C-alpha positions in Angstrom: 0.0 0.0 0.0 2.9 2.4 0.9 4.7 1.9 -2.4 1.4 2.4 -4.3 0.8 5.7 -2.5 4.4 6.8 -3.2 3.7 6.1 -6.9 0.7 8.3 -6.8 2.6 11.1 -5.2 5.2 10.8 -8.0 2.5 11.2 -10.6 1.0 14.1 -8.7 4.5 15.7 -8.5 4.9 15.4 -12.3 1.5 16.9 -13.0 2.0 19.8 -10.6 5.5 20.5 -11.9 4.1 20.5 -15.5 1.4 23.0 -14.4 4.0 25.2 -12.8 6.1 25.1 -16.0 3.1 26.3 -18.0 2.4 29.1 -15.6 6.1 30.2 -15.6 6.2 30.2 -19.4 3.1 32.3 -19.6 4.4 34.6 -16.8 7.7 35.2 -18.6 5.9 36.0 -21.8 3.4 38.5 -20.4 4.0 41.9 -18.8 5.3 42.1 -15.2 4.3 45.7 -14.6 1.9 48.2 -16.2 1.3 51.9 -16.1 -1.8 53.5 -17.6 -1.7 57.3 -17.9 -5.0 59.0 -18.9 -5.5 62.7 -19.5 -9.1 63.4 -18.8 -8.9 66.8 -20.6 -7.5 65.6 -23.9 -8.9 62.1 -23.7 -5.5 60.6 -24.5 -4.4 57.4 -22.7 -0.9 55.9 -22.6 -0.8 52.2 -21.8 2.7 51.1 -20.9 3.5 47.4 -20.5 6.9 46.5 -19.0 8.6 43.2 -19.9 12.2 42.3 -19.1 13.5 42.7 -22.7 11.4 45.7 -23.6 8.7 48.3 -22.8 5.6 48.3 -25.0 3.5 51.4 -25.3 0.2 52.1 -27.0 -1.6 55.4 -27.3 -5.4 55.6 -27.3 -7.4 58.7 -28.2 -11.2 59.2 -28.5 -11.0 58.1 -32.2 -8.1 55.7 -32.5 -5.6 53.3 -30.9 -2.0 53.2 -32.0 -0.2 50.1 -32.9 2.1 48.8 -30.1 5.5 50.5 -30.0 8.4 48.4 -28.7 11.0 50.6 -26.9 14.3 49.9 -25.2 14.8 50.3 -21.5 17.8 52.4 -22.3 15.6 55.0 -24.0 14.2 56.0 -20.6 17.4 55.6 -18.5 15.8 53.0 -16.2 18.9 51.0 -15.4 18.0 50.1 -11.8 14.4 49.2 -12.6 15.5 47.1 -15.6 17.8 45.2 -13.3 14.8 44.3 -11.1 12.9 42.9 -14.1 15.9 41.0 -15.4 16.4 39.4 -12.0 12.8 38.3 -11.8 12.9 36.9 -15.3 16.3 35.1 -14.6 15.0 33.3 -11.5 11.8 32.4 -13.3 13.9 30.9 -16.0 16.0 29.0 -13.5 12.8 27.7 -11.9 11.6 26.6 -15.3 14.8 24.8 -16.2 14.9 23.0 -12.8 11.3 21.9 -13.2 11.9 20.7 -16.8 14.8 18.5 -15.7 12.8 17.3 -12.8 10.1 16.0 -15.1 12.6 14.4 -17.4 14.5 12.4 -14.7 11.3 11.4 -12.9 9.8 10.0 -16.1 13.0 8.2 -16.9 13.0 6.8 -13.4 9.3 5.7 -13.7 9.8 3.9 -17.0 13.0 2.2 -15.7 15.6 3.9 -17.8 17.2 5.5 -14.8 17.0 2.8 -12.2 19.2 4.4 -9.5 17.2 4.7 -6.3 18.7 8.1 -5.6 17.0 9.6 -8.8 13.7 10.2 -7.0 15.6 11.8 -4.1 17.4 14.1 -6.5 14.1 15.0 -8.1 12.6 15.9 -4.8 15.5 18.2 -4.0 15.1 19.9 -7.4 11.4 20.6 -6.7 12.5 22.5 -3.6 15.1 24.3 -5.7 12.4 25.3 -8.1 10.3 26.6 -5.3 13.1 28.7 -4.0 13.9 30.2 -7.4 10.2 31.1 -8.0 10.0 32.6 -4.5 12.9 34.9 -5.3 11.4 35.8 -8.7 8.2 36.9 -6.9 9.8 38.8 -4.1 12.3 40.7 -6.2 9.4 42.8 -7.5 9.1 44.4 -4.1 12.1 46.5 -5.0 10.4 48.1 -8.0 9.4 51.3 -6.2 12.9 52.0 -4.8 14.4 51.2 -8.3 12.1 53.7 -9.9 13.0 56.3 -7.2 16.7 55.7 -7.7 16.4 56.0 -11.5 14.6 59.3 -11.0 17.5 60.5 -8.9 19.9 59.4 -11.7 18.0 61.5 -14.2 15.3 59.2 -15.7 13.4 60.3 -18.7 10.4 58.2 -17.7 8.0 61.0 -16.7 5.0 58.6 -16.1 6.5 57.4 -12.8 7.1 60.8 -11.2 5.1 61.1 -8.0 3.4 57.8 -8.8 5.2 54.4 -9.0 8.3 56.0 -7.5 6.4 56.6 -4.3 4.4 53.3 -3.9 4.2 49.8 -5.5 0.7 50.0 -6.9 -2.2 52.3 -6.9 -4.2 55.0 -8.7 -3.2 58.6 -8.4 -5.1 61.7 -9.8 -3.5 65.1 -10.3 -3.8 68.0 -12.7 -6.6 66.4 -14.8 -4.6 63.1 -15.2 -5.2 59.7 -13.8 -2.3 57.2 -13.4 -2.9 53.6 -12.6 0.1 51.3 -12.0 1.0 48.0 -10.5 2.1 44.4 -11.1 1.0 42.9 -14.4 -0.3 39.5 -15.4 3.1 37.9 -15.7 4.0 38.5 -12.1 0.6 37.3 -11.0 1.0 34.0 -13.0 4.4 33.5 -11.3 2.7 33.9 -7.9 0.2 31.2 -8.9 3.1 29.0 -10.0 4.6 29.5 -6.5 1.5 28.2 -4.8 1.5 25.2 -7.2 5.1 24.5 -6.3 4.2 24.7 -2.6 1.7 21.9 -3.2 4.3 20.0 -5.1 6.7 20.4 -2.2 4.1 18.9 0.1 3.8 15.9 -2.2 7.6 15.3 -2.2 7.8 15.7 1.6 5.0 13.2 2.0 6.7 10.8 -0.3 9.9 11.2 1.7 8.1 10.5 5.0 6.3 7.4 3.5 9.5 6.2 2.0 11.2 6.4 5.4 8.4 4.5 7.1 8.7 1.8 4.5 12.3 1.3 5.3 
């Protein structure tokens, strides 16, 4: 009965790691931060989506919406903020790679190609490593506000963050006929969901470890 339960936990681990990989890929592909600047007098809205490799802007008026314009971080002198995004993406990528290899070696162990008994132990350790990397990727975004503030001190050309996202992490601020909304984007939220999936995965590997010890 114990071995059968451990087998089920291995399958659950594979499924949960796969789900986490899908969430991480989607998270890395979508924006991690957004700023929407609307001028209530002119009716012009700037939608700014921040990804690690680029900043995408669109302009919407009462009559039209522009095509997305891909811009470089260097165009705005946002070096410190860009480092935050790069760090988040890097640790998300690390988590993805760890999860990918976890699936590979677990499957090979299950089908009998890798018969070493330590393979499952290694896979369980990798799941914890994946969790740690994703946790860091999520937490690093907490430094966004300070990064915007430091870039402003260094002479940023990014006017949309002045007195808005350089003062707090997310929110809506109105001033001089303008409304600015800003905060974490879909990508960061998906990585948070992946983190919770990985927590469930870690519970599975801990249970399998406990059950394996009791069998011995």
